[in-house]
C-alpha angles and dihedrals in degrees: 000000000000115000106214098171123049115240129205126198110210118188115214089016099149099083147007118006093351092056091051090048091052092049093046091051091049090051087057089056102262126136115231140225107186129183132213132187103208109336099089095156092054090047092053090048089054090050089055091051090052091049089053086060088059097254132118118247141171134184123221128186116244135165103202091198092062104080092175090064095058097088092055091042093056091045085058090047090051092053092046092051091057098039101040105024102026093230139095102227144040127221110216136033118199112194099203107133113112150120135230126228114190109201133133116260092243092054100042111124126215089244092055090046093050092047091055092042094052095047104033102037118005092044093049092046096053098033089058091046091053091046094060094087092060099032110103123236110256092032131114149235126217117195117196113227129163140246085240089078087069103032129027136235117177115258100037103083097120096037094048092045090057090050091049087057089051091055091053091046089052091062093048092049091050091051096046098040096043092095087066092050091248114148119208124196138162126226115205113198121201121219109323132192101239136111089269113131091010093308092286096154093043099044105034105080093190093054092041092053093045093052091046089052090053095048121089092222091051103238143068119261129270126213092253090058088072108034094066091053091055090046090052091054089050093058140075087253086076096043093127097041109101138154091007134141109219112193114203103188106121087248104305120191097354 
């Protein structure tokens, strides 16, 4: 089949940063497959917003911590590609889905560690591996990291360590997938006002003001500060950008 429209698969695309990424990609003319874990209604609302932009979109359920479900998930993706998009491949994978657990290093439990590991690293590793059969040559992968892999704020030791692993993985993926023309980059957001991590940055005025005071541009980030960066990487404008970590933090802790 001939793929006339580029397609991006965005995990965790129903809300927060992922929703903005999906909308930003649609604004650039891409069709969207987005995943949700439990918020189906929010996901379907996002699909409607994308369709209002004149693009095709579908929402599929996915638990990125459940590696055993990935084969059946991509079978579902394959069917959707043919039935909805009249093609047999997609062009970009955005590994966005994730959670935040804020807990001091000394108090981090094995259960909390394993939860973060399964979602933030193991899930990304094997989901991307399973995606390779449907990912088109000449496409791209965007892994979402965090500014916390460069600077430190107490309480994010396990979370940031997983994202540091993602940044290393990004370089290896770029090296090993380069023969297929697949570019792999990481986007590292700074502190963003969303419901991520219980909305701590958005709802805690003291923390919000502190981060703003430590950011060159004088405020915390908004969701739409990140989506456009991801959309850039999923375009021909970024055709020579590969194996890079792009921090979008407004200049935090310089």
